[in-house]
N, C-alpha and C positions, 0 to 999 in steps of 0.2 A: 541310269539316272541322268537327267539333263540338268543343265544349269538353270538359273531362274529365268533366263531369256529363252529357254527351250532349246538352245543350241549346245552341241558338244564343244569342248575345247581341245583341239588336236594340235600337237607339235610334231613337225617332221624335222629331225636333226640329221644333218649330212656333214660328215667330216670333210675337211678341205684337202683335196689331193692326197688321200689318206696314206696309201702305200709309199708314195714319194716323200710325203712329209715325215713319215716314220724313219725312212732312210736318212733324210737330212738331219733329223733330230739325233739319231744314233751316231751319225758321222758328220760333225760340224764342218768338215772341209767341203762337204757337198752343198752347204747352205748357199742360197742365192745363185746356184748354178743350174743350167738346164739338165734335167735328169729323167731317165726312162727306167721304169722297173720292168724287167722282162725284155725279151728281144735281144738283138745284137745288130751290129751294122751289116752282118751277113745274112742272118736268119732270124726266125722267131717273131713273136708278136708282142707289142707293148701292152703291158697290163695296166700301167698307170703312168702319167706324166706330171712332172712338177709344173707349177704355174709359169716358171721361167721358160720351160720347154713349150708350154701351150701357146705362148706368144708367137712362136714360130709355126703354129698350126699342128704341132704334134698332139695326137689324141690316143686314148686307149683303143685297142683292137687294130691299130695301124701296124704295118710291118716295120721291123727294125730298120730295114733298108731305106724305106720311105722317110722314117724319122730322121735318119742320118742325113738324108738328102736335104730335108727341110731345115735341119739344124746341125750343121757340121760339128759344132762344139759339144753336142749332146754326150752325156755320160750314161752308159748302160750298167745297171746293177741287177744281180739275180734277185728274184722274189724270195722273201723269207716268211712264208705263211704262218709258221709257228709264232713268230714275233708279232705279226699283225693280229693273230687270234688272241694272244696274251693281252695286247693293248685294248682290243675290242672288248674283252671281258671286263677290264677296269672301267671302261666307259659305260658298259651295261650296268655295272654296280651303281654308278652315279645315277643313271636313269631310275633304277629301282628304289632309290631313296625318295623319289617323288611319287611314283605310281607303280602298281603291279601290271598295269595295262601297257606293256611295252611289246611292240611287234617289230623284231629285227627284219630288215629286208636283205641285209648282207653284213659283212664285217664292219662297214663304215656308215651305215644309215639305219634309222629306225623311226617308227611312229610311236608317240606317247599320247595316251588319252589322260588329260589332267583335269577333266571336268570336276571330278572329285579327286583330291590328291592328299598325300600324306602330310603335307605342310600346311594344309588348310588355307592355301593362298588362292584367292579368287582370280588372280591375274595370270593367264597363260603366258603373256608377254614377259612378265617379270620372272616367271619360272624358267622360261627359255633362256633369258639373260643369265640367270644364276647357274643353270646347267652348263652353258657355254663357258662362263667364267671358271667354274670348277674343273671342266675338262682341261682348260688351259693351265690352271694352277697345279692340278694333281697329275696330269698326264703329259703336259707340255705341248699340246697340239691345239690348233684352232678348229672350230666347227661353225657351220652356218645353220640357221633354223627358219622354218616357215610356220606360222601360227594361223589357224583359221577354224572353221566350223566342221570341216571334214578332211579326210586324208587327201583327196584329190586336190583341193585348193592349197592345203598346207605344203604339199610336195612341190607344187609350182612355185609357191612363195619362197621356199627355201633357196631357190636358185637366183632370186632377185638381187640380193646384196652380197653375193659370194665374192671373194672369200671373207671369212670372219665377220659376217653380218647377219642380220635377221630382218624379216618382214612380217608384219601382222596384217591380215585381211579381216577386218571386222565384219560381223553378219550383214550390216547395211551396205558394205562395200563390195561384197562378193560378186554380184551381177555385173557391176560396172568394171570391176577388175577383169572378169572373164571376157566381157565384150571387147576389150581392147587387145586381147591376146591373139597372136597368130594361131590358127587352128592346129599347126603341127606341135604345139605345146600341150595339146589336150591328150589325156590318157587314152590309149587305144588307137591314136591316129599316127600310124607309121608313115614311112616315106611314100609308099604306094597310095595309101588312103589320102594323104595330104595332097598329092598330085591330082587325084581324082576330085577332091574338094575344090582345089584351085580352078580346075577346068569347069566346074559347075558354078564358079563365081563366089565360092565360099572361102574367104581369106581370113576372116577374124571371127572371134566368138560371137560378135554381134550379127555377122552374116549367118552363122550357124543357127543362132537363136531365132532368126527371122523365118527359118524353114519349118514347115509343119511336120508333125510326126509322120504323117502319111508319105510326105515327100522324102524324108530321111530313110524310112523303111523301104521305100521303092528303090532308092539308090544304094543303100548300104545294108539291106537285109536285116538280120538280127541285131546288128550294131546300131541301127537307127534309133531305137529306144534309148540306148545308152548315151548316144551323142545328144539327143533331145534333152535328156536330164542334165548332162554335164554342162551344156550351154547355159542352164539355169542354176548351176551350182548345187544340183541335187545329186547326192551320192550317199548310199545307205551302207557302204562297206564299213564294218566296225574294226576297231583296233583289236586284233586277235593275238594274245600273247604267244600262242603256239599255233603257227599256221600249219594246215595240213600239207604234207609233202606231196607234190604232184609227180615228181620224177627224180631219179638218181642217175648220174652219168659220170663218165670219165673220158678224157680225150688227150691226144698227143699231137704236138706240132713237131714235124721232122726236120732234122738239120739239112737233109737233102731231099728234094722232091722225089716222089715215087711214081713210076710210070707203069708198073706191072702189078696186076692183082696178086700174083704169086708172092711178091715181096710184101704186099700189104697183109697177107694172111697171118704172118708171124706177129705183125704189129697188132692186129685185131685180137690175137690170143692174149697178148700182154695187157691190152686195154680191158678185155673181158675179165682177166684175173684181178685187175685193180677194182673193177666194178663189183665183182663178186665179194671182194674184201669189204667194200663200203656197204653193200647190201646186208652182209652177214653181221657187220658191226651194228647196223640199225634194225636188224631182224625184219627185213623187208623182202618181198618178192613182187614181180610184176608180170603182166601178160603181153605188153606191147614193147617190142624191141625197135629202136630207131637208130639207124646208121647215119652219121653226119659226115659229109665229105666236103672239105674246102680245097678248091683247086688252086693251081699256081697263079691264076689270074684273080684269086680271092673271091670267086663266085662260090656260093654255098649250095649244097644239095642235101636233102634228107630223104631217106627211104625207110618205110616202116612196115612191120608185120605183126599182127596180133595173133597170139597163140590161144588155144582153147583152155590152157591151164597156166598157173603161176610158175615162174621160174626164178632162180637166183644162182643157179649153178654155172660156173664159167664155161664149161664145155657146151652147154645148151645155148648160152648167150653168144659164144663165138660162132657156133654152127649157124645160128640164125643170122648173125651179122654177115658171115661169109656168103650166105644165100642172097642177102640183100646186095652185097658187093657185086655179085655176078648177075644181078637182076637185069641190068642194062650196061652198055659200054660206058667207060669213063670218057669224059669230054676232053680232059687235059691231064697233065701230071698232077699229083696230089700232094699238098703240103700239110694237111691235117686230117686225122680220122678221129671220130668220137662215137661212142655207143652210149645210149641212155635207155632206161627202162621206165615205161609209163604204165597207167592202169594198175596202180599198186594195190596190194592186198590189205591195206591198212587205213583205217579211219583215225587211228591214233595220231595225234598231232606231234609231228617230229620236224626237226630242221637239220638239214645236212649241208655243210658248206662244200661245194665242189671246187677243188683246186685244179688249176691247169698245170700240166706237166710240160716243161720246156726242155728241148734239147739245145745245148749251147755248144 
């Protein structure tokens, strides 16, 4: 059901530096200090950084070594995923007081469709304000929000007044809002695509909008139609309370780089065991095994194999992963290995949070 204007009312709520903020809340001595969750000055990868650390350029997915180099005062703390899940659950309960149409993207962000809501409030802007106030009062953390006619615009808007702010993009403002944006902010435009767009003279949403559908399809293939629509604020993706799970995975970052496939075999056995546990817990199997390799220079490589049958057994997963490991020579020593299963045997809508395992 649409609102009287014919548009949906979508809110994207994004917690501010969630993992780091939880650590600072639970340990007041960390408040106001540059903090990294995960990693260490020797090894590991940063899962999240506090705003104090971000000022120095520290970001998630950065090596702990680089974080320490950028910010010598940084404090490293171990991730506590059980605690993050517990708080995420409390926040989810607040969302559900307003609408059942809640689509979590991760522990710290979600879409809400409040076109019709349990409070009978016609203003999505006021609902977002109330939700953020309640999160602060009941949980003790700040959140930011974006409000607009679809998920795509709401997600971009939630980044605008971070931290602890919100932005509403009304239906009549959507096109002008998108025209002013750098194309790298558009959903589906990664680093490589952004570079390609820049080379073609497409720097802003307005530049993208000026290109014909034929032109975009010629240069970007199947994504051309999507870019054509997004530049006009057209997105048909609905808020789905239970998203279909596309893949299940597990990975490990090693405390010492590995240079021999023989040493990696044992690690793959352990990762396959963890993956089997997750698959069995969710009663899922899959056909496509993907091996993820992150080298010491931080370059990533994936290798996949699709089997003619569904598997969830650790020995079959490990066997396929090892086959992929020996498929071609390694380029460098390896700091991370991961295995994921795609082409799943379920249309049932499930959601699994994949946690990183760190060696400290």
